[in-house]
N, C-alpha and C positions, 0 to 999 in steps of 0.2 A: 597636492594632499585629496584635492576632490576624486579624482582615477584612481586615488589608493583603496576608493571607497564601491567602486562602483565594484563587480564581481564578471570580471569580462574575461573569454576567456579565447584562444587565437582558434579556433572551429563558430565562433560569433560571428551573428550577423549584426549588424545593430543601423536604427533608423535614429539619425539626430537631428532634434530642431532647433533649426537656426541655427548655417555653417558660422552667422558672425564673422571678421577677420582670418578665420579658420583654427582658430589657437586652440582649442577641444579636439575639432575633426582630425588633425595633426595626430592628436595624441591617441586619438582613440582608431586611426587606423592603425597605428603601432602594437596595440594586444587585440586585435581583431581579425576573424576573416575580411571582411569590407563594409565599407562604410555609406550607406545613401545620408547624405544631406540635405535637409529642404532648407531654403531660403528662399523669403516673398523679396529682400531688398534690393532693388535691382543693383546697386550702388553696391552693395556687401556681394551680392554674387559674383558681378566681374569681379571684384579683389581676391578672394578668394577662389575665384575659380582659375586665375592665373598664380598662384601662390601654392595649390595645387596640383596643375596641370598633369606634372609625370606622377601622380601619384598612384600607381596606377589598383590600388582600395579603398578608393575614394568615387565615387558618382554624385555629382552635383544636381541638384533639382532645383529650378526658379517658380517657387511656386507656394501657395497661401496652404501654410500646413493644414488650415482647416477642409481643403481642397481635395488635400490627398487622399488616395488609396491604398492603406494599409493589403497586403499581402492576405487570404486570407487563408495557406496550405503554407507555407512556407514560416520555419521555426525563426526566429527573430527578439531582440530586445531592443527598447528604445531610451533614447540616452536627451534631455534639453534640458537648457535655460531659456525659462519663456517668457516674457512677456505679463507683469503682474496682473495687466486689465486683465487678456486673455486666458489667465489660471481658467476657469471654471469652462471655457468654450473647450482648454485647449485637454483638459483632465477627461473629462467625457470620454472626448474622438477620443485616447489613446486607450484608453477602460472599454468605452466601448463600444469601438468602432476600429480595433485590432487584434490581433492574435496575441502578440507581447509575453511572454512569458518573467519578466523582468521591464519595471517602466523605473529609470532612474531625474528624475527631475529638481531643478532645485527654484524653490519658489518665495512666496512673503511667507513671514511665518507666523499672520496671522491668519492665508488661506489655508496653512497647513494643519493648523488646530482645527478651524471649520471642517475640514475633513472626516476629522474622528467623530463629530457632535454629531449622533445618530440622534439628537433632534431634528438638524436640519435635513430638508433635501438630498440636498448631493451627499452625505455622512450616509445614510442609509443603504443611496442605492447606492453610492463605493463600493463598502461595505460588502455586499450580495455576489462584488466580481476580483475582490482583493484585499488584504492586507498591507497598510500601509505605519512604518515606518521611519523617524527617524533616524539620519546615518551621519549628518554633520550642522554644526549651527557656522552660521558665515557673516559676518558680521559684515556693519556699510560698505567699513571700510577695505576689502576687498574686491570692491569695486570701483571702474570707471564710467562716467562720472558715477558721483556716491548716491547711491535710493536714499532716504530718509525712513526705511526701514532694514532693516537685516531679514537678510534669507535665511534657507536651509536647506538642504540635499535629501531627499526623500526618495524611499524604496517604495513600490507596488508591486507586490507578489502576485500572482493571482494563481486564484486555486477556485474549485468543481464550486459551483452555483446553484443553491437548491430553490435554484425562480427558472425554469426548462422557456426556454427563446420564447413559443409560443405565447405565453401567459407576461411575458417582458411588460409588454407596454400598459396591459391591465397594471400590474404589479407597480411598473410608476404614476400611473393614472391614480391609484389606492393609494403612494407616498402618500404624492403630494397634496393631497386632499387631507388624508393623515394630518402631515408637518399644519396646515393652516387652518387648523380645527376645523375642518368640514362635516365632520363624522363625528358627533358628541356621541353620537351609540353606534356601536356594530350590529349587534343585535337588538329586534324585544326579547320579551324575558322565552317566549313560546319559542321562537326560532332558536333562541341558545336552547330552549333542553330537547327541538328537536335536533339541533347540533349532534345534540352529545349523545341521544337517544340512538342515532342513525353511524357513533363513531366507542357504540356501547360501551361507556364512560361511566360505570356506576356512584364513583366516588373521584370525584376532585383530586382528597388530600393523600390517593394512589399514586 
């Protein structure tokens, strides 16, 4: 059911977050050109290495995904069933430190809703880079061991950003300050009028 929601082609290169026992990895390899799967847990890495050792389309890497360096020039997509407690760190990693065109993640339902909230720092930052949509709702019963919450499969599609790279750090600083209400007033009345004059705006209603 999850595989059907992934818009993957035979020419796609895929980076998978969390190999686990290799079940999803095997299916990804059947519908894409190459799969690079990153797994931190030593036991699971050894288990999946044995299972997938003859699969020429799969490359396994034993590493923390937060330390992994995604390629800068190659075209690829990302798929992952990510740990709930690392959701924020991982979603920032794949959005801001990769060039993936499409990113498919299984996340906790509440976390997904927070990514849509533009009154939160995370939501504001994400939406400068990607659009986010829910593809599939996954009840807790779909997983073993069964979690206490429901999950969703989401797709993050990269789009052209209005924030140039050279201003990104400044923008993130501004957003965090704004969300925390540290900027009660952005401009004095005089600064506002000067900005309007500089922009050659005579009437706000036009």
